[in-house]
C-alpha positions in Angstrom: 22.3 -48.4 29.3 19.8 -46.4 27.6 17.0 -47.8 24.3 16.0 -45.5 22.3 12.6 -46.3 20.5 12.4 -45.8 16.2 8.3 -45.4 17.0 6.0 -42.7 18.8 5.5 -43.9 22.8 2.0 -44.9 22.5 3.3 -47.3 19.6 2.9 -50.9 21.0 3.4 -53.8 18.4 0.1 -55.8 17.0 -0.6 -58.9 18.9 -1.9 -61.6 16.5 -4.2 -64.9 17.5 -3.5 -67.9 16.7 -4.0 -67.7 13.0 -1.9 -64.8 12.7 -4.3 -62.0 12.3 -4.9 -59.4 14.5 -6.9 -59.5 17.8 -9.5 -57.5 18.6 -7.5 -55.3 21.1 -5.6 -54.0 18.8 -3.8 -50.7 19.3 -2.4 -49.1 15.7 -0.2 -46.7 16.1 -0.8 -42.9 15.1 1.9 -41.3 12.6 -1.1 -38.3 11.8 0.0 -35.0 11.0 -2.3 -31.6 11.6 -5.9 -31.6 11.4 -7.7 -28.8 9.3 -9.1 -27.0 12.5 -4.5 -26.7 13.8 -3.8 -25.6 10.1 -6.6 -22.7 9.6 -5.9 -21.8 13.0 -2.1 -21.5 12.3 -3.3 -19.4 9.5 -5.1 -17.2 11.1 -2.9 -16.3 13.4 0.0 -15.8 10.7 -2.3 -13.1 9.4 -3.0 -11.1 11.8 0.9 -10.6 12.7 1.6 -9.8 9.0 -1.5 -7.0 9.5 0.2 -5.2 12.4 3.6 -5.4 10.8 2.6 -4.3 7.9 0.2 -1.6 9.4 3.3 -0.5 11.7 5.5 -0.6 8.6 3.5 2.1 7.3 3.4 4.5 9.8 7.9 4.4 9.3 7.1 5.3 5.3 5.2 8.2 6.5 8.5 8.8 8.2 11.1 8.0 6.0 8.5 10.5 3.0 8.9 13.5 5.9 12.8 13.3 6.6 12.6 13.5 2.8 10.7 16.5 2.1 12.9 17.9 5.1 15.6 16.6 2.8 14.5 18.2 -0.3 13.4 21.9 1.6 16.5 22.4 3.0 18.3 21.6 -0.5 15.6 23.9 -2.5 16.2 26.6 0.7 20.3 26.4 -0.1 19.6 26.5 -3.9 17.5 29.7 -3.8 20.9 30.9 -1.2 23.2 30.2 -4.4 20.4 31.6 -7.1 20.0 35.0 -4.8 23.9 35.3 -4.4 24.2 35.1 -8.4 21.0 36.9 -9.0 21.0 39.4 -6.3 17.0 38.2 -6.0 15.2 35.1 -5.4 12.8 34.0 -8.9 9.6 36.0 -9.0 6.0 34.3 -8.8 3.6 36.4 -7.6 0.7 33.3 -6.8 2.0 30.4 -5.0 3.3 28.0 -7.5 3.2 23.5 -7.2 7.0 22.9 -8.2 6.4 19.8 -9.9 10.6 20.0 -11.1 10.4 20.8 -14.5 8.4 23.1 -15.7 7.5 26.0 -13.1 9.0 28.8 -13.0 11.0 28.1 -9.9 12.2 25.2 -11.2 12.9 26.5 -15.0 14.8 29.5 -13.1 17.4 27.1 -10.9 17.8 25.0 -14.5 18.4 27.9 -16.5 21.2 29.2 -14.2 22.8 25.8 -13.1 22.1 26.3 -9.6 20.5 22.6 -9.3 20.6 19.2 -11.8 17.2 18.3 -11.6 14.6 20.0 -8.9 13.3 17.5 -6.2 9.0 16.9 -6.0 7.4 15.8 -2.7 7.7 11.3 -2.2 3.7 11.1 -3.0 3.6 14.6 -5.9 -0.2 14.3 -5.4 -3.3 14.4 -3.7 -3.4 11.3 -1.2 -6.6 11.7 0.7 -8.1 15.2 0.5 -4.5 16.5 1.3 -1.9 18.3 -1.8 1.4 16.8 -1.1 3.1 19.1 -3.4 6.0 21.7 -2.8 4.8 25.4 -3.2 6.8 28.5 -3.8 5.9 31.9 -3.7 7.9 35.2 -3.9 5.8 38.7 -4.7 9.0 40.5 -4.9 11.8 38.3 -5.3 13.5 40.1 -2.1 12.0 37.3 0.2 10.1 34.1 -0.5 8.1 31.4 1.1 8.5 28.0 0.2 5.4 25.5 1.9 5.0 22.1 2.0 3.0 19.4 3.8 4.2 16.7 6.4 2.2 13.5 6.9 3.3 12.7 10.7 4.8 14.8 13.6 8.8 13.2 13.7 10.3 16.1 12.4 11.1 18.0 15.3 9.9 21.6 15.3 7.6 20.8 12.3 3.5 19.5 12.9 1.9 17.1 10.6 -0.3 19.1 8.0 0.2 21.6 5.2 1.1 24.6 7.8 5.0 24.6 7.5 7.1 26.7 5.5 10.6 27.8 4.5 12.0 31.4 4.5 14.9 32.9 3.9 
């Protein structure tokens, strides 16, 4: 038969002297919690782990933005092919224009001819760290075009990080 104790192992009954008061040989039970140092140590370790997770998530977010950029450029490439089929040329933009999705020449042309309902823009669509994250379009003659964009990582096969990525017909 087993006997299970209700209290911690170091608990011992308090011996009483003849008058009913505890004697000097008292082994008081310890039911304490965590010390302040232990709590701070656990919080510091959790903070370090959380920062490591956030750093790794930033890389994943950048890869997700690059995947969206690749998808957007493919969508624009297909839309430009449809425009060219209907109009026998690409939209004219003698100087390189920034695609903002609303008032640029390419967006207006694709919407006017109902090739696209809304023109995609870069997921960041601003200047970040000295890099201008926008989509750019140029077609001086309407026969050919250059669609330029920036990537943050090397996660897209056949493309490199930076703003040297182009798509042509």
